[in-house]
N, C-alpha and C positions, 0 to 999 in steps of 0.2 A: 945457402938461398935458396930455397924450395924453387924449381921451376913452375912457373905461370903455366896454366892451362890455357888451351886456347879456346878462342870465344866460337861457342856452337856455330854452325849454320845452317839453313836447311837444305834439302837435299836440291833442291832446284839453284841453290844457289853454290854449292858444293861442286855439283855437276859443271857449270858454267865455268867455275874457275878453272877444274881440272882441264876443261875442253880447249879454254885460253892458252892455256903453260903447254898443252900437246899443239896447238898449231905453231908455237914458236920452238919446241923443243925440237920439233922436224926438220927447220931449218938450222941446227946447232951448228956454232962452225966446225967443231969435231964428227959432224957427221950424223945423219937421221936419228933422234936418240928412241923412236920408236923401235927402228929394227933393231937396233944395238940392243936391246931390251931384250927382245925375240920376236915381235909382232912380223908376219909375213903384211906385203903390200901388194896391192893390186892398183896400180894408177888409172886414173880416168883418160881415157881416148877422146872422150869429148866434154860433154858438160857434167858437172857432177864434183865432186870429189873423190881422192885416195879413199881406197879400202884397207882399215888394216883391222887382221884378226891375231891374236893369242892363241896357239892350241892350248889346251885344256888337256890334261893327264885323266881327267873325266871327260869324255868327245860328247856329253849334254852341256857341259861348261866352257866352250870357246866365247873368248870374248873380241868384238868386234867393236871399231868405234870409227866415226868418222867425225868430220866439223860439226853435223846438227843431231849427234845423238851416240849413245850405245844399246851393244847389245848384247846378251848372254846365251846362250842356250847352244842346242845343236845346229850343223850348219851342213851343207849339201853344195858341194864343191863342182857338182853335175855329173856325180857319178850315180849309174843307175841301184840306187840303195835297194831297190825291192829285188834284184837278182841275186843277191847272197844274205838270204835269209839267216843263213845257219853261222855268219859270220859277224851279222848288225850286231852293234852292242846295245844291253840289256838297257831298256826302257828306264828312266830314273826320273824324278819329279820335276826335273828343267828338261823334259821332252815338250812342253811347251815352251818354249823362248820368250825371253824379255827385253822388250826395247822401250829406252827412256828416250823422248827427245828433250833435245836443247828448250830449255824455259819452260816446260810441258811438265804440269804437275803431274799426273796420274802417268805411272806406266803402262806399257798395253801388253797384252799378249798374242803370241803366232800359233796358229795349231800344226805350223809344219816346218822342218829345220828351213832355216832360210839360206837359201839359195845364194853363194857367191858368185863373182864377186856385185855388190850394191854401190852405187855412185850418188842416189838423191833418195832424199826422201818418197819420190815417186815410186822409184824401183821396188820400195818394201811390199809384202805381200799385204793380204787381207789383216787388218789389226781388230781387237777386242779390247775393251775395258773390263777389268775382272769384276766379278760380281761376288762368284760363290765362296764358302771360307775355303776351298780349295784352290781357287784362282788367286787368292791372296798370298794363301801359303807359298804358292809357286811364284809369286814378287815378291816374296821376302827372302826366299832362298837365292832368286835370282841377284835380287840386290845386294843381296850377302856377299856373293860371290864376287859381284863388281868391285863392291867395297874391298875384299881381302886382295884383288889384284891391283887396284889403285894404291892401297897401302905400301905394297912391295914398292909399286913404280916409284913414288914418289919419296921412298926412301931410298931407292938405287940413283934415282935425279939430284938426291941433294950429293952425294960424293959422286957421281959421275958427269952432271952439268954444272955444280959448284953453286954456292948460295946468290954471288955475285949475278948469275946467269937469271936465278930465279927472281933475285929484287929488280933487276932491270925489266924482266917481261913484265913483272906487275906495275912497275912504274908507267909502262905504257897501256894499261888501262884505261879507259873512260871515267873522268872523276866521280860521277854520277854514280857507275859500276864498282869502283874500287871500294867504294864507302862501305860496300856489304861484301866483299870477298875478306878472307883472312889474310893472315901475313903471309911472307912469300915461303916460308919453310914450314908451316904448320899443317897442312895436306895430310902428309905420310899419317898422323898422329889424330885427325878428324876422321879419315877415311876408318883408319883402326877401331876407333869407337864405334862406328858402324858394326863390328865385326864381334862387339862383346857385351852381346845380349840386348843393344837397344835395337828399338826397332825403325829402320831406314823410311818403313812405308809412311809414319806418322810426321816425320821432319818434313 
């Protein structure tokens, strides 16, 4: 029997569901799932949430996540980047990082590498909306990079955390929101469709 295709989700709903799952994955009985997957963690010492960063092979494609959103792009961990221009990474289309806030429709662009750690939205640098075709190309490239990471993460989570964990976490979603979410095991495929030539910007 043919396997059914998952119901498509808007990007804002897909992101909201992913962050809901992550919020429970970090408290998994076998240990923090994000750090097990390879994310670095900065704990908040006062207000705000922990900051998680997944290093990318391409230095312009680090993925950073919080409970309030996701970022993909270059990061600055406090080093003097101007002091070593000969070894600095070559600028790529993602030198302008992309930030998408939870529940927000429009991704935003950063003109400079994100300085870590950041623990709350007010710690973020100035953000601007994409305007030009080049801006939207950067947004599309960034969201496709995010989709690739979360598709891999969800495939790993199905094996490492188990479908029972995912189903339990989904059952805890408030009913009005759960109606919009997909099933507990569909996110890997839903993210992968965002890297298969479909525009994530339009969803």
